[in-house]
Structure formats: C-alpha cells, structure tokens
C-alpha positions as CSV (number, residue, x, y, z in Angstrom):
1,M,122.3,146.3,128.7
2,P,118.9,145.5,127.2
3,N,115.8,146.9,128.9
4,P,114.7,144.4,131.5
5,L,111.0,145.1,130.7
6,T,111.1,144.1,127.1
7,L,109.0,141.0,127.1
8,E,107.8,138.9,124.2
9,L,105.3,136.2,125.0
10,T,104.5,133.1,123.0
11,D,100.8,132.4,122.3
12,A,100.8,129.7,124.9
13,Q,102.3,132.0,127.5
14,R,99.8,134.7,126.7
15,V,96.9,132.3,127.0
16,E,98.2,131.0,130.3
17,L,98.7,134.5,131.8
18,E,95.2,135.6,130.6
19,D,93.7,132.5,132.3
20,I,95.6,133.3,135.5
21,R,94.5,137.0,135.3
22,D,90.9,136.1,134.8
23,H,90.4,133.0,136.9
24,H,93.2,132.3,139.5
25,R,91.9,131.9,143.1
26,R,94.6,134.1,144.5
27,P,94.1,137.9,143.9
28,Y,97.8,138.6,144.0
29,M,98.4,136.1,141.1
30,R,95.7,137.8,139.0
31,E,97.3,141.2,139.6
32,R,100.8,140.0,138.8
33,A,99.6,138.2,135.6
34,A,97.8,141.4,134.6
35,A,101.0,143.4,135.1
36,V,103.1,141.0,133.0
37,L,100.5,141.2,130.2
38,K,100.5,145.0,130.2
39,V,104.3,145.1,130.0
40,A,104.3,142.5,127.2
41,D,101.8,144.8,125.4
42,G,104.3,147.7,125.5
43,V,103.1,149.6,128.5
44,S,106.1,150.8,130.6
45,G,106.7,149.2,134.0
46,R,106.4,152.6,135.6
47,E,103.0,153.3,133.9
48,T,101.8,149.8,134.8
49,A,102.8,150.2,138.5
50,R,101.4,153.7,138.9
51,R,98.2,153.7,136.9
52,R,97.3,150.5,135.3
53,L,96.7,148.1,138.2
54,L,93.9,148.0,140.8
55,R,96.0,149.9,143.2
56,P,99.3,151.8,142.7
57,R,102.6,149.9,143.2
58,W,106.2,150.9,143.3
59,P,107.7,150.5,139.9
60,D,110.5,148.3,141.3
61,T,107.8,145.9,142.5
62,V,106.6,145.4,138.9
63,Y,110.2,145.2,137.6
64,D,110.8,142.4,140.1
65,W,107.7,140.5,138.9
66,I,108.9,140.8,135.3
67,R,112.4,139.6,136.1
68,R,111.0,136.7,138.1
69,Y,108.6,135.8,135.3
70,K,111.4,135.9,132.8
71,A,113.6,133.6,134.9
72,E,111.0,131.2,136.3
73,G,107.8,131.5,134.4
74,V,104.5,131.5,136.3
75,E,106.2,129.9,139.3
76,G,108.2,133.1,139.7
77,L,105.0,135.1,140.3
78,K,104.1,133.1,143.4
79,I,104.8,134.3,146.9
80,R,107.7,132.2,148.3
81,P,107.6,130.4,151.6
82,G,108.9,132.3,154.5
83,R,107.7,135.7,153.2
84,G,105.5,138.0,155.2
85,R,104.8,138.5,158.9
86,K,105.6,135.7,161.3
87,A,103.2,134.4,163.9
88,A,103.3,136.1,167.3
89,F,103.2,132.7,169.0
90,S,103.3,129.1,167.9
91,P,100.2,127.0,168.7
92,S,102.3,124.0,169.1
93,V,104.1,125.6,172.1
94,R,100.8,126.4,173.9
95,G,100.6,123.2,175.8
96,Q,104.1,123.6,177.3
97,G,105.0,125.8,180.3
98,D,103.2,127.0,183.4
99,G,100.0,128.2,181.7
100,P,96.5,126.8,182.3
C-alpha cells in the first residue's frame, strides 16, 4: 500500500493552499493548509504534527487532514456540520413551559 502522506500538488493547488494559509478568516483553515503544504514539501506527518504547527497535534489528526484533502480538496479541510459540543439548551424552547 502506498504511503498515504505522499502528496504532489499542482501549481494551482499550491497557490490555493498558500492563499488559504496566509489569508483565510478561519484560523483552523490556515493551520490545516499549512500542514498540507508541509507534507507536500516532504516533511513527515509525524514531524508536522509534533513540531511544525503552531501547537502540537496528534499525528493521526494530520493524517486525517491529508486523506480528506486528497479525497475532497479544500472542502475536505473544513469542519463538517454537526461536529463539536452541542448547546446546553435551545433558545427556541425558552418560551415554552412554566418558566417566566
């Protein structure tokens, strides 16, 4: 099986990722684009995860970013709906019930 972190980028992909790394409004997208670029430049996923990002990450996290980028492009780097902590209560339910 080929190494999942072997990544070759076209010039257009590299320019797009560099723009995201340098200018995207979401910090997580800047970090993920930077990780993809480092792996494309030949840095191992483990080295990228442990020492080459703003804060250390689990290597499996970087591997997942690379796999998703290979499968879906930049869209694969975005956080999907439904991820993260859920709200403790729903504001739409506030008006119902016995409360004031």
